C-alpha positions in Angstrom: -0.3 2.1 -13.5 -1.0 5.4 -14.3 0.2 8.1 -11.6 -3.7 8.8 -10.5 -3.9 4.9 -9.6 -0.2 5.5 -7.2 -2.1 8.1 -5.4 -5.5 6.8 -4.8 -4.1 3.3 -3.0 -4.4 3.4 0.9 -0.8 3.9 2.0 -0.2 1.1 4.8 1.6 1.9 7.6 3.5 -0.5 10.2 3.3 0.2 13.8 6.6 1.4 14.2 6.3 3.8 11.3 2.8 5.3 12.4 4.2 5.6 15.8 6.7 8.1 14.1 4.4 9.3 11.9 1.9 11.1 14.8 4.4 11.1 17.6 2.6 8.5 19.8 3.9 5.9 21.5 3.0 1.7 20.8 1.1 2.2 23.3 -1.4 4.7 22.6 -1.4 3.2 19.1 -2.6 -0.6 20.6 -4.7 1.6 22.6 -6.7 3.4 20.0 -6.6 -0.3 18.3 -8.3 -1.4 21.6 -11.1 1.4 21.0 -11.5 0.9 17.4 -9.1 2.1 15.5 -8.9 -0.4 12.2 -6.1 -2.7 11.4 -5.0 -5.8 10.3 -2.3 -8.2 11.2 -0.4 -9.6 8.5 2.2 -12.5 9.1 3.6 -11.5 12.7 3.1 -7.8 12.1 0.0 -5.4 12.7 -0.5 -2.6 10.1 -3.2 0.7 9.7 -3.8 2.7 7.0 -2.6 6.3 7.0 -6.0 7.6 6.5 -7.4 6.1 9.9 -4.3 6.5 11.6 -4.4 10.4 10.9 -8.1 10.6 11.4 -7.7 9.1 15.2 -4.6 11.2 15.8 -7.1 14.8 15.0 -9.8 12.7 17.2 -7.4 13.1 20.0 -5.9 16.0 19.7 -9.5 18.0 19.9 -10.1 15.5 23.0 -6.7 16.6 24.6 -7.9 20.0 24.0 -11.0 19.7 25.6 -9.7 17.6 28.6 -10.8 14.4 27.3 -7.6 12.3 26.8 -9.1 8.9 24.7 -10.4 8.9 21.3 -13.2 6.8 22.6 -14.3 8.7 25.4 -17.9 10.0 25.1 -19.8 11.9 27.0 -21.8 9.2 28.9 -18.6 7.4 29.8 -16.5 10.3 31.6 -16.5 10.7 35.4 -17.0 14.2 36.2 
């Protein structure tokens, strides 16, 4: 396997590792999954791709700065 092939493979993280990666609780990650963050269940564990996790994390950071705390929020669903 070439080095280029290894770098192009998606990195999969278990929930505990994903929480540590973005410094968020398990509750937050499960909330993001309930709101649509892609994940998969294998055996008894749930896994997320690093790219998906970082996309949701960045979205959450932008929303926190704007006063919208959940990445799934839309203007129509907020109560003003």
